[in-house]
C-alpha positions in Angstrom: 9.9 -3.5 -15.4 7.2 -5.0 -13.2 7.7 -8.4 -14.6 11.5 -8.2 -14.2 11.8 -7.2 -10.7 8.8 -8.8 -9.0 9.4 -12.4 -9.1 8.4 -15.7 -10.9 4.7 -15.5 -10.8 2.7 -12.8 -12.5 -0.9 -13.3 -13.4 -3.4 -10.8 -14.9 -7.1 -11.4 -14.5 -10.3 -9.4 -14.8 -12.7 -8.6 -12.0 -16.3 -7.3 -12.2 -17.4 -4.6 -9.7 -20.9 -4.5 -8.1 -21.8 -2.0 -10.7 -21.0 -4.5 -13.4 -18.0 -2.6 -14.7 -15.2 -4.9 -15.8 -11.9 -4.1 -14.1 -8.6 -5.8 -13.6 -5.8 -6.0 -11.0 -2.3 -7.1 -11.4 -1.0 -9.4 -8.6 2.3 -10.9 -7.9 2.7 -14.0 -5.7 5.9 -15.5 -4.4 6.5 -18.8 -2.7 9.4 -21.1 -2.2 9.2 -24.1 -4.5 9.7 -26.5 -1.7 6.4 -25.6 -0.2 3.8 -28.4 -0.3 0.4 -27.8 -1.8 1.4 -25.6 -4.7 -1.0 -25.7 -7.6 -2.2 -23.5 -10.4 -5.9 -23.2 -11.1 -6.9 -21.7 -14.4 -10.7 -21.3 -14.8 -12.1 -20.4 -18.2 -11.2 -16.9 -19.4 -8.8 -16.0 -16.6 -5.5 -17.0 -15.1 -5.4 -17.3 -11.3 -2.6 -18.5 -9.1 -3.7 -20.2 -5.9 -1.4 -21.3 -3.2 -2.6 -23.9 -0.6 0.3 -23.3 1.8 0.4 -24.5 5.4 1.0 -20.9 6.8 -1.2 -17.9 6.7 -0.3 -15.8 3.7 1.0 -12.2 3.9 -0.7 -9.7 1.6 1.2 -6.4 1.0 -0.6 -3.2 -0.2 1.6 -0.4 -1.5 1.0 3.3 -1.1 0.2 6.3 -3.3 1.9 6.4 -6.6 3.6 3.0 -6.0 3.3 -0.5 -7.3 4.3 -4.1 -6.6 7.9 -3.4 -7.8 8.7 -1.3 -4.8 8.5 -4.4 -2.6 11.5 -5.9 -4.3 13.7 -5.8 -1.2 11.1 -7.5 0.9 9.6 -10.3 -1.2 12.4 -12.7 -1.1 13.2 -12.5 2.6 9.5 -12.6 3.6 8.5 -15.5 1.4 11.0 -17.9 3.0 8.4 -19.2 5.4 5.0 -18.4 4.0 3.3 -17.2 0.8 3.6 -13.6 0.0 1.1 -11.8 -2.2 1.3 -8.2 -3.6 -0.9 -6.4 -6.0 -1.2 -3.0 -7.6 -4.1 -1.1 -6.1 -7.0 -0.2 -8.4 -6.0 2.8 -10.4 -2.3 2.4 -9.9 0.5 0.5 -11.5 -0.7 -2.0 -14.1 -4.2 -2.4 -12.6 -7.3 -1.1 -14.4 -7.9 2.6 -14.3 -11.6 3.2 -13.8 -13.2 6.5 -13.2 -13.3 7.1 -9.4 -16.4 8.7 -8.0 -15.9 12.2 -6.6 -17.4 11.4 -3.1 -14.8 10.4 -0.5 -16.9 7.6 0.9 -17.6 6.1 -2.5 -14.0 6.5 -3.8 -12.7 4.7 -0.7 -15.3 2.0 -1.2 -14.2 1.4 -4.7 -10.7 0.5 -3.6 -11.9 -1.6 -0.7 -14.4 -3.6 -2.9 -11.6 -4.2 -5.5 -9.4 -5.7 -2.7 -12.2 -8.0 -1.6 -12.8 -9.1 -5.2 -9.1 -9.8 -5.6 -9.2 -12.0 -2.4 -12.1 -13.9 -3.6 -10.5 -14.5 -7.0 -7.4 -16.0 -5.3 -9.5 -18.0 -2.8 -7.7 -16.7 0.3 -9.7 -17.4 3.4 -7.5 -15.6 5.9 -4.5 -13.4 5.6 -2.0 -11.2 7.4 -2.8 -7.8 5.8 0.1 -5.2 5.5 -0.4 -1.7 4.1 2.0 1.2 3.6 0.9 4.8 3.7 -2.4 5.0 1.5 -2.3 1.2 1.5 -2.5 1.2 5.3 -5.5 3.5 5.2 -7.3 1.2 2.7 -6.1 -1.9 4.5 -7.7 -0.6 7.7 -10.9 0.2 5.9 -11.0 -3.2 4.4 -10.4 -4.9 7.8 -13.3 -3.0 9.3 -15.6 -4.2 6.6 -14.3 -7.7 6.3 -12.8 -8.5 9.7 -13.2 -12.3 9.3 -10.6 -12.2 6.5 -7.7 -10.6 8.5 -5.9 -12.3 11.4 -3.3 -9.5 11.9 -3.2 -6.0 10.5 0.2 -4.4 10.0 0.2 -0.7 9.3 3.4 0.9 8.0 3.6 4.6 8.2 -0.1 4.7 7.5 -1.6 7.8 5.9 -4.9 9.4 6.8 -5.3 8.5 10.4 -5.0 11.8 12.3 -7.3 14.8 11.3 -5.8 17.9 9.8 -4.5 20.1 12.6 -5.9 23.7 12.8 -2.4 25.1 12.1 -2.2 23.0 8.9 1.3 22.1 7.6 3.0 24.5 10.0 2.8 21.7 12.6 5.0 19.6 10.3 7.6 22.3 10.1 6.9 23.3 6.5 7.2 27.0 5.7 4.2 29.0 4.5 5.2 29.0 0.9 5.3 25.2 0.8 1.9 25.1 2.4 0.6 27.5 -0.2 2.2 25.4 -3.0 0.7 22.1 -1.8 -2.8 23.9 -1.4 -2.6 24.9 -5.1 -1.3 21.5 -6.1 -4.2 19.8 -4.3 -6.6 21.5 -6.8 -5.2 19.3 -9.6 -4.4 15.6 -10.0 -1.2 15.1 -7.8 0.8 13.4 -10.5 -0.1 15.7 -13.4 3.4 17.3 -13.4 5.0 13.9 -14.1 2.8 13.3 -17.1 3.3 16.8 -18.4 7.1 16.3 -18.5 6.8 13.5 -20.8 10.1 11.6 -21.4 11.8 13.8 -18.9 9.6 12.4 -16.2 12.1 9.9 -14.8 14.7 12.7 -14.5 12.2 14.9 -12.7 11.4 12.1 -10.2 15.2 11.5 -9.7 15.7 15.2 -9.0 12.6 15.6 -6.7 13.0 12.2 -4.9 16.7 11.1 -5.1 16.1 8.9 -2.1 14.3 6.4 -4.3 17.4 5.7 -6.5 19.6 5.6 -3.4 17.3 3.0 -1.7 17.6 0.6 -4.6 21.1 1.4 -5.8 22.4 -2.0 -4.5 20.1 -3.6 -7.0 20.1 -1.3 -10.0 23.0 0.9 -11.1 20.8 2.8 -13.6 17.4 4.5 -13.7 15.4 1.3 -13.5 13.4 2.4 -10.4 12.9 6.0 -11.7 11.6 4.5 -15.0 9.3 2.1 -13.1 7.8 4.8 -10.9 7.3 7.1 -13.9 5.5 4.4 -16.0 3.3 3.5 -13.0 2.0 7.0 -13.0 2.3 8.3 -16.6 -0.9 6.6 -17.6 -4.4 7.9 -17.5 -5.0 9.4 -13.9 -7.3 7.1 -12.0 -6.2 6.1 -8.5 -4.7 9.5 -7.9 -8.2 11.0 -8.6 -9.6 8.7 -5.9 -6.8 9.8 -3.6 -7.4 13.4 -4.2 -11.1 12.9 -3.5 -10.3 11.2 -0.2 -7.7 13.7 0.9 -7.5 17.2 2.4 -4.5 19.1 1.1 -3.1 15.8 0.1 -1.5 15.2 3.5 -4.6 14.3 5.5 -7.8 12.3 4.9 -11.3 13.9 4.8 -12.4 10.9 6.8 -9.6 10.3 9.3 -9.2 6.7 10.3 -8.9 7.5 14.0 -12.6 8.2 13.9 -13.3 4.6 12.9 -10.4 2.6 14.2 -12.5 1.5 17.2 -14.7 -0.5 14.7 -11.8 -3.0 14.3 -12.8 -6.2 16.1 -11.4 -6.3 19.7 -9.7 -9.6 19.1 -7.7 -8.4 16.1 -4.0 -7.7 16.8 -2.7 -4.5 15.1 1.0 -3.6 14.7 2.0 -0.1 13.5 5.5 0.4 12.1 6.9 3.9 11.8 10.0 5.3 10.5 12.0 7.3 13.1 12.6 10.1 10.6 9.3 10.0 8.8 7.0 13.0 8.6 4.2 10.6 9.9 3.7 11.0 13.6 4.4 7.7 15.5 2.4 9.0 18.3 -0.6 8.0 16.3 0.1 4.5 17.3 -0.6 5.4 20.9 -3.9 7.1 20.0 -4.9 3.9 18.2 -4.1 1.9 21.3 -6.1 4.3 23.5 -9.1 3.8 21.1 -8.7 0.1 21.5 -8.2 -0.3 25.2 -8.9 -4.0 25.5 -7.1 -5.0 22.2 -3.5 -5.8 21.2 -2.1 -2.7 19.5 1.7 -2.4 19.3 3.9 0.3 17.8 7.4 -0.3 16.4 9.7 2.7 15.4 12.5 1.8 13.0 15.2 4.3 13.9 16.7 6.3 11.1 14.1 5.4 8.6 12.0 7.9 6.6 8.5 7.3 5.3 9.5 4.5 2.9 10.8 2.4 5.7 10.5 -0.9 3.8 13.0 0.3 1.3 15.4 2.6 3.3 15.8 0.2 6.2 14.7 -3.0 4.5 16.5 -5.5 6.8 15.1 -4.0 10.0 11.6 -3.8 8.3 11.7 -7.4 7.1 12.8 -8.5 10.6 9.9 -6.7 12.2 7.3 -8.1 9.8 8.7 -11.6 10.0 8.4 -11.4 13.8 4.8 -10.3 13.6 4.0 -13.0 11.1 5.6 -15.7 13.3 3.1 -14.7 16.1 0.3 -15.8 13.8 1.7 -19.3 12.8 
């Protein structure tokens, strides 16, 4: 499924972590053929696609439980004017599934280091870095640690910024029984139920999240997306273990990013994109701006869009992202 819906270039290569453990990431790169400077570089033992394009590349990082395939409504429109790269986060999709450490700092660092190794392997000097949900959290952490590599940070409905409120999920309007259910679920790997259902997993996803099928029905008239999401998460749990380690009741981060966002370089522009009907609070963008008083921080709300704004309101989302990219070059 990943190969079918994610474009013409799919390369698989292996990386080595600082601990020496061999790991791999799956990356998808798209670029119009009329771009100058296209070349393929294949060192011994690995296949790497490198683009020497004249505009800064856009790198897209998916959220929890996702994969590169969910960008299918965005890749073609956004690669009209610049290279676009997307990859499966470590422990998700078709990337390697290492054992994540059970310390939130170390688990976060594993993902961040894998992103930097991916960048090094492709030879990208600078990029526009976009992250959705968990991807936004990790993209911010990456930018704090490697600020010289990012020229604009785009955070789409980012998870893990605000601390958990004292009233818990009641602040989000959830009834007490839902709060209790999530509290119990947080004791286990979040996607264990999907694996336990076996071949009925895609049907379960369709029943629990019918919005996914609706968002992509113009492209697929069958269960392709449900099957894709299922197979992204039916493998040995890895990335979700790291996520559970970093999260508090799954909805908040143990290390809220608002405590660290001031560490972003003052000269780095940041754009936050929220869905108008998302459970994420768009007011977080104002708090980020307050913590960066002398820096460019802009919040855009896409009206009528839920959490997966890139899929539900893809045209509006693509327009916003394209406008941000055009401010870079």
